[in-house]
N, C-alpha and C positions, 0 to 999 in steps of 0.2 A: 350787577352784585347780587352774589347767593347772600338772601337775607335771611338769617333765620327765626323761627317762631318761635323757638324756644325763651319762657318768661326767665328771669333771673333777677331772684330778689337782695341787691345789693345792701339793705342796710348792714345786716350781721357785720357783711366782710366791713365797709367805711366804720361803723365802729371803732376796730379794732386796728385801723389803718393808721400805720406813724407816720406823716408826712412829713414833722420834723422828729428828730431821733436825737435826746431823751427828748419827751413828750413835758410839756410845760408841766411844770412840779410834778416832774419825778424824783423819787426816791431811790438812790443808786448803792449795791455794798459794793463797788468796783471804782477803782479810781485812772484804770485806762476806756475810753470812753469813745464811746463813738457817736459823732454827728452827723446827722445828715438833715436836708433843708428841699422845699421844693424849690423848682427850675425859677431864675428871671432870665426871662430867653433876651438875646441878643449880649449875656454877661460874658466876657473874653478872661475873667477869672472872681471870684468869691473873697472877701475879708471876713472871717471869724474872729469874735473878742468875746473873749470869756474873761470873768472877770467875779473878786469875791473882796473882801476888805483889804487883803493884804498881798491877792495874788492874781494879775493880770497876763494875760497870754493875746497873740495878736498872729493870724494867720494867715496868707491867701495860699489859695490851693484854685487850682483850673476846674475842679470838677464840686457837684454838690455836695461832698460828704469829704471827710478825712478820720483819720484817728488820733485819739491826743493822749499821750502818756504823761503820769505824775500827778495828776492832779491830788487834792489834799485831803485826805480823813478828816470828818465831822468837821464840813464846809457847806456854805450856803452859793451858788454861783448863780447869777446871770450869763445868758449868752444870746447875740444876736451876729448876723448874716448881711452883709451890702454886698451888692453886683455893681462891676466896675466895667464899661466896654473898651475899646483897644486902645481910646486916647487917655483912659483913667479917670473917665469921668462917670460918678456913681451916676447908674441904671436905680437903684430902685434899695432901700432898705428893709426888713425884717421887724416887727416888734420883738422887746427883748422874750426870752424864755427863762422861764429858772429850773432848778435842779438842786437836789441836796446828795451828799456823800456821807453816809452813816458813818459814825466812828466805828471803833475797830470794839470787837468783845473787849467787854473788862479783863475775862480771864486770858487774854490769848497770851502765848508766851511769852517772858522776859529776855530769854537769851537763844535767839533764830541768827544761827552766825553760820557765815563764810569762811570755810576754812581755807579751803585750796580753790583760787580762781585764777585759769586762762582763757582768758576771752577769747583768744585768738585761735582757743581747740573748741570752745565751749559750742553745743549746738545752739543757735539760737531758739529763744524761746521763753514760753511763763510755764514754771512749774505747778501741776495742780496736785496736789497730796493730802492727806486727812493728817488730821493730830487726833486721835483714835483715843489715848487717855482723857483727851481734851472734850471730845465730841463733836468737832466740827472740820470742814474744810477750808483749804484754801487757795490763792494761786500767789505763787512768789514768783519773782525775779531772780534774775540773777547774783544778784546781789542778796538776796534774801527779801527784800522789799513787797510787802503783802500789798498785792494786787486785785484779788478779791477774797469774798468768806462767803462762806453758805452759815443762811442764818439757821443756827441751830434751834431756837425756839419756835418754827414753824413745823417741825419734826419732830416733837413730843421727845427733843430733850438732845436729839443723837443724829449725827446726820454723818458719813464717811460717803463722798465722792469715789466712785470706782472706775466712770468716763466723762468722757468730754465728749459730746454728738456732734456730728457735721451739723445737724439743725440749727446747733446754738446752744442746745439745752445739757447739760449736766443729770447723768445715772447716779443714783448712789443706791445706799441703803441705810434704815435704821434697825434698831429693836425690830425685831419682825417682820418689817414691811421694807421694801422698795419702791425708789421714785424716780420719776423724773421732774426734773423744776428747771425751771429758768434763771436768768444770773443773779435775779432779785429774790430767787428762793422762792417763789411762786410755785406750788404745787400741779405739773400739768398732769400726771399719772402715779396713781398709789396704787398697790398690790392688792387682791380681795384679803378681808382678813380674815380667809379661810386657810392663807397661805402663812406658814411658819420662817422669813424668808432669814437667812445666815450668810457669812462668808463675802456672796458675790451677788449682783445685779448689775446685769449689763446689756446694752441693746445694740446686736450685731447688726442689723438694718432697720431701715422706716419704721416696719410693721410687726413685730415682735418685739419681747425682752425673753433672753434666759436666765434664770436663777438658781440655787438649791435652795429645797425646803425639806430640814428636818424631816424623820418619818423612823414610828416606834412600833417594831413587834414585840409580844410576849414569846419568849423562845425559850429553849432550856441553857441553863449555864452552862457553859464550857467545862470542858475537863477541868480544868484547873480549879473550879469555883470547890471552896472549902464546905463539908457537910451543914453546915450553919445556915449556909444559902439557900433560898428558894430552887426549886428545883426548875423554875419556869422565871426568865427574868429579862427587864426589858432593855430589848436590843434597840439603839439609835441608828439609823442608818439617813441614809438621803435618798430624796426624789431631784431629779433633773427636770425644771418645768418651762415651758415656754409659752408664754401667753400674748396674744394680740392685742394693740390696742384700745380695745376696749375690756380688757381683762377678761376673755373666754380661752379657755384652757386648747391649746394649738398639738400640742406635744407634750408625753413626760414617760421620764424613765427610773427604775426605782430599783438601788440596789440589790433590792431583798429576793427581787425576780433574777438577776444575771451573775451575784455574786453567791459564792457558797460558803454555807454557814462554817464552815471549817477552814474557810481564809479568814481569821483574823490575828491583832497581834495581844498573842501574851501578856504584854506591858500593862495592855490596858485594861487586862480579865485584874491584873492586879491592881491596878488603879480602882477599880470597882469595887472590889474586893474593901482596902480598906479605907474607900467613903460608906461603902455599906457598915465597915464595923464602928466607924466613928458616930455613926448614928444618923447619915443621912436618908434620903429616898434616892440614890444616884439611877441614873441610867449608866448601859453600859455601851461607852462613846464608841462600836465598832469601825466608825467608816471616816469619819469627820472631813469630810470632803472642802475645799475651800476654793476651788474656783473651776469654771466650766466655758469650755471655748468653742462657737460654733464656726467651722473652718467652708463658708459658701462654697466654695470655689471645689471643695470635692463631695461635699456633702458629710463633713465628720463631726463629731462632738467630740471632747477631749474635757475628761475629769480628772482631776487631782485627788485622791482620798488620803488625807495625810496618814493619817491612823494603822493603815496597811502598806504605806509607801509606794504608792503604786498610782502610774498614769495609765487611762483607758482612754483606747480609739473606741468609738461607738460608729457602727452606720445607721445614719439620720432616718433612712428609709426602714431599713430592717430591724432596727434596734439591737442588731447583734455584737457580741464584740465583734472587731476586728483582730485588735493585740490588748494585750493586758503590758506595762513596763514594768521592770520597780524591781525589790525586793521576793525572791523565791519561796523564799520560809513561811508566804502567807498566799502562795498560789497553790492551788490545783494542778493548774497545770500552765505551766513553764514555757513564756513562747517563743522565749531568746534567751542564749545565753551568756550576754553581756546584761547585767542588773541594774548596768551605770553608777550604785552603790550610792542613790539620792534616798534622805530617807527625811518625813517630818516635810516636805516639800510644799512650796507653795507657788499660787498663780505660773500654769502652766500652759502658755501662749505659744501662738504660729506667728513665723516670721512671716514677713514677706517673702522670704525665698523660700519658704513649704519648710521651716526646719521649725524643730520641735525646741523653745528658750524656758526654762525655769529656774526659780530658786530655789536652790537644797539646801533648806537649813541643818542638815548632818547632826539629827539627835541621835541617830546609833552609829553616829563614825568613833573612828579611833585613832587618833583624839578627836573631839568633837570640832568642827567646824562648818562656817557658811561661805556657800559661794554659788556663782553661776555655769550652769549648764545649758550647752548647744548640740543638741542632737538629729542630725540630719535621717529623715525616717522615710525617704523618697522611694525606699526599698525597705518596705511591707516582715519582710524576710530576713533585713541584717541591718537593723541601724548603727549609726556609726557615729562615737563622740567627737564633733568636729571644734569645740572648744571650750574651753571653762575658764573661771576665773575665781582665784580663792580671797576672802576678804581676809584683812589683818583682824590678828585674832580680841582687839578691842572692838568687832563690829559682830560678832557672833552674837548670833539672836534666838537661834532655837523657835523659832514661830514667826509667824507674817512674814513679809517679806517680796520683794519685785524685781525682776529683770528687764529691761524695756530695748530693744535695739533701736537708734533713734537714724533719720533720713542720711545724713553723715558717715555715719557705721558707727560711731560711741554706744554705747551700752548704757543706759541710766540704770542704778540699782539702789535699790530701794531695803536699806537692810533692817528692816522689822523693830523690834524693841529695842533698839540700839539709839535710834533715834537720828540715825543719821543713813545720808543719803547721799551717793555718792556716781558722775560720770566718768568714766573709762575710755583713754582712745583705742585704735587697735594695734597699740605695742602693751595693752593695759596700766594706762600709766594713768593716776587720778588726776582730770583736769579739774573737775569740777567735787566740792567739799559744803556738803550741810551740813551742821550739827542743829537739833532743836533739845532744847532741855528747859523746864519749870524754874519757877525761879526759886525751889529750894535746891537745885542742880541735877532734879529726876531725869533721865530721859523721856522725850514724851515717844510713844512706838508708832509709826507710820503703817500701815498695811498696805499700799501701794502710791506710787508718784507715774506722771506722764507730762509728757513734754509736749505745747501745742506750742504754735507760732506765738498768736495774739487771742482776747478774749471770743473774736470774731469769724467763727468759719462761714457765717449765713447772716452776709449781711449783703444788700445790692442800692444803686442807684437806676433811677431812670431820667430820661429826657428824649424829648420831642425837637428833633432838631432844627423843623419847620413852625415849629410858635412859637405864638408873639404876644404881646397884652404885658399884661402884669399878673401874680397869683391870683390878687381878686377877678379879673379879667381877662385868663387866656382866651387865645381864639386861633384858629388855622383859618387861610383864605380860600377860598374856592378854586383858585389859579393853581395851588397844588394836585399832583396828582395820587399822591399818597400820604400817609400819616408816618415822617420818619420817626418809628422808634431806638431810643436804642437805652438797651439794661448793662448794667458794669457789673460783675460780678465782681466784689471787693472783697468778699471774706477766701477764709484759706482751704474751703472744701468744693470740691465740684457743686453745681445745683442745678436741679430741672427749676421753669418758670413757667405756670403759664399765663397767659396775657388774653385780655378780652376785650372788642368795645362795643360798646353799650349805651343804647337810646338814651334820650329821657325819660322813656313808658318802660325802663328796664327790660327792653325787649336787645338779649346778646346778637348783635350785628356780626362776628367776628370772634372764634377763642383759638387757641392754638398752643402747642408748648414747646420750649425749646431747653435745650442742655449747653450746657455754657461755664467751662472750665473755673478752674478759682483765679482769680485775678486777670481774667478777661472780659472782653466785652463781646457785644452781640450789636449789629445793626438789623432793624426787620423793617418793611414795607408793609402796609397795610392801608389797602384802598379807601381811599376818603369819601364816604357818603355823599350824594350828591344832592340833599337838599341842607338847607340851613336850620340848625338843629343844635341841642346843646347834647356834649355826651360826655362819658365818661370811658376812657383806658383803666385798663386794673389789670394791676401785673404783682402775682404773690410767688411765693417760694413752696414748692410741690414740698417740699419735705417739711415746713412749719409756715401752714397756712394764716396761723396769724400774722406773718411777717408780710404783708402789703400795701402797695403804695397806690395811689390812683392821681389823675390830671383830666380835671373837670375842664373842657374845653368847649368855645360855639365856633361853628363856620361862616363866615362872614366872605360878603361879596366885594371883590376886586374893585376899588373906584368908588366903595359907598363909602364917601368921608363923612357923611355925617350919621354912619349906624342905622339907618332908614330901612334899610333891607331892599331898597328900589335904589337904581342910578337915572339920574337927571339931571336938570340944569343948577340945582341947589347943589349939588355933590361938585358941580364946574366952579362953582362960585366960592364953595369955603375952600375946593384947592386952590383956587387964583391968591386967597385970601392966605392962605398957610405961606406961599412961594413971596408971595409981596412983602409982609411980615419979616419972615426968615423965623416963621414960627421951627418948632422941631416937627424932627423930617415923621411921617408916617406911613407903616409900610403897606397897607390899603389905597396909599396914593402914589406908589412907585409902580406907577403900571406898566412899565419897560422894563422896571426891575435891573437900573440902573446903579440901585444903591442910593440914589437922591429922590428930591421933589425936585420939581424944573417944568419949564416949560414944553418940552417933548410931552410929561406926564401928561398935560391939559390937553396936548394934541388928539395923544390915544385915548384918554378918556372920553373926550367928544365922538371920536369914531366908534369906541363901545356904547356910545349912547344912541346913537341915529344907527 
């Protein structure tokens, strides 16, 4: 065996291992809960019981994990698991674990209602959205039942989720800051204080974050400015910022470097003048960018600049503008004949098919209307409108909004300030309609919505097929050639896993990485060490290293009935006693591997000894 001499300190990793999930005494902000527990060897199935004073659940599963829905807000729960063999005989029972689900926030909106639902056409999953005016984000099922919420008290009073990441965390932004945080609202990453994040913060991959940062330069007042204004005023533009996971700058792009100062919307000059005359100290809101999207397939960055009605495609490597699309009135150089008529747009994204999809707020249209549009941009010289949907007049919003293409081809539409979210099918029929209002009847504005299968893209369980014993005393017999490890990706996102075999001196004996697709599993054979020692098998998610599980076990000698690490007459005597008194089966006494303890095992044990 090729044994590595590299020392690997596992204390830190083991400190965060969650072999029981939820961990004992956990406090949760979600009612959909993933349960995972250590393997009970030789179990054909497990029974899990979850109880509080008036809510009891008992379920069977053939895996050592399960997702359970519809637990109750504001309740304390106990849970335990029993393992049963093929005959239905209990093998082992874990002690009770405890967890608490917090109550909903006291300012949770009073009127969250489903107005239309066609369950047969609804793309199954949970809706992640923000209650913008109330200052926190939530997950809702298709009946508008709250499943999860972000605790805004951890984020200086406001947090708006923008993305549910494949590693199981959420990213979003609060006043001036961008965050990555877990389901319990524990902050994993926060942008450095020198940035003033607004409108959008998201994580396109495991190694970096993209965001919008306001940037001011003092420049000449546009021609429309009256004489009583200063000659030089503060222009508010935008930077696109990319940071690594340590908060260090990787890439930036500044509107002041690439947009001409002639490219502005006179309406916002008028707005600046009005604020100045009112006695304020305003900024000229030049670009008001509201979304950034990085397409890693072709290394392009797409910027939505609301106040000049423009979408800009940027080459990631050269930073040069490939094209700009939108209102030619505010462009020095018009790239396309068709401006597609959008204005005040929000949330420009690239679909799986490579098309541009965006929410058109229609601020400058006549009549004003809000719509979703999809544009084929495969030809950089001749983009084509391939789909649009105009929202009902009651959903005119003029700001915010998003259009998301779902897995089944439906489109999820967030109607911004109107407090409405709808899902439409391929025939543009509404199949689901959510409406959110506060107790005073006012609509709750919503920036964005995302549909995810469940709250758990990155969950996994591990078992060793040839493991014996009980959780306090796992072992593998030396008659095995391999450790037969099974890793099951129980989440909805593809994941990579590191796995390592570590000895009692913390030396890494073997390590490797494996990719496993969502809802799939992999069987891995690791050569069994040839000495009788204790070992730890450690498995962790590459995208979320704190998501780690381990199994500690010993290697034992086949036929060593009394566990003294040698074979002698005492083992023969003890095996005879087990057989004559009809005691429970012990695996190290099954010398001939026939699934029982009998006289043939005694004969084979004698042969091993002599």
